[in-house]
C-alpha positions as CSV (number, residue, x, y, z in Angstrom):
1,M,114.9,-19.7,25.8
2,I,112.9,-21.0,22.8
3,N,112.7,-18.3,20.2
4,F,109.2,-17.7,19.1
5,R,109.6,-15.5,16.0
6,C,106.9,-13.4,14.6
7,C,106.8,-9.6,15.2
8,Q,109.0,-7.0,16.9
9,G,106.5,-6.3,19.5
10,F,106.4,-9.7,20.7
11,Q,110.2,-10.2,20.7
12,D,110.5,-6.9,22.7
13,A,107.8,-8.4,25.3
14,L,109.9,-11.4,25.7
15,Q,113.0,-9.4,26.4
16,I,111.8,-8.2,29.9
17,P,111.9,-11.5,31.9
18,A,111.5,-9.8,35.4
19,I,108.1,-8.2,34.5
20,S,107.2,-10.2,31.6
21,S,103.8,-12.1,31.7
22,F,105.2,-14.6,29.2
23,K,107.2,-17.6,30.2
24,V,108.4,-20.8,28.4
25,E,108.0,-24.0,30.5
26,Q,110.8,-26.8,30.4
27,N,108.5,-28.7,28.1
28,G,108.8,-25.9,25.4
29,V,105.3,-24.5,25.9
30,L,104.8,-20.8,25.9
31,F,102.3,-19.4,28.5
32,L,101.0,-16.1,29.4
33,T,100.0,-15.2,32.9
34,I,96.4,-13.9,32.6
35,G,95.6,-13.3,36.4
36,H,96.2,-14.2,39.9
37,S,94.5,-14.4,43.3
38,K,95.7,-13.8,46.8
39,T,94.7,-15.4,50.0
40,E,96.2,-15.0,53.4
41,S,98.4,-18.0,52.9
42,E,99.3,-17.9,49.1
43,T,99.2,-16.3,45.7
44,S,97.8,-18.4,42.9
45,W,98.7,-17.5,39.2
46,Y,96.5,-18.4,36.3
47,E,98.2,-19.1,33.1
48,Q,97.1,-19.8,29.5
49,A,99.0,-21.4,26.7
50,V,99.8,-18.8,23.9
51,I,98.7,-20.1,20.6
52,F,98.6,-17.0,18.5
53,C,100.8,-13.9,18.9
54,P,98.8,-11.3,20.9
55,F,100.6,-8.5,18.8
56,C,100.4,-9.8,15.2
57,G,98.0,-12.9,15.3
58,K,100.6,-15.3,13.7
59,Q,100.1,-18.9,15.0
60,L,103.1,-19.7,17.3
61,Q,102.2,-23.1,18.6
62,D,100.0,-25.8,17.6
63,P,97.1,-26.6,20.1
64,N,97.4,-30.3,19.5
65,E,101.2,-30.3,20.3
66,V,100.5,-28.0,23.4
67,A,98.0,-30.5,24.6
68,L,100.4,-33.4,24.3
69,K,103.3,-31.6,26.0
70,T,101.0,-30.6,28.8
71,R,99.2,-33.7,28.9
72,G,95.9,-31.9,28.7
73,D,92.9,-33.2,26.8
74,N,90.7,-30.3,26.8
75,L,92.0,-28.1,23.8
76,E,89.3,-25.4,24.5
77,N,91.1,-24.4,27.6
78,L,94.4,-24.0,25.8
79,L,93.3,-21.5,23.1
80,I,93.9,-17.8,23.2
């Protein structure tokens, strides 16, 4: 796993992968699951790229790099 270093609270949150809402994709981008919806046939998960640490506010990822890695062109949808 890529090590996003900032504060102990964030490091602790990353250490619980079975219940963590954070995940690092194969492209190296860190995402946070922000919600889900269930239908009779499936469950859909909604994820947002994490730009700033939700615990201390340190910038963890550059939005331009995230956009390039995810092939997104709308940076407003990437920011947390």
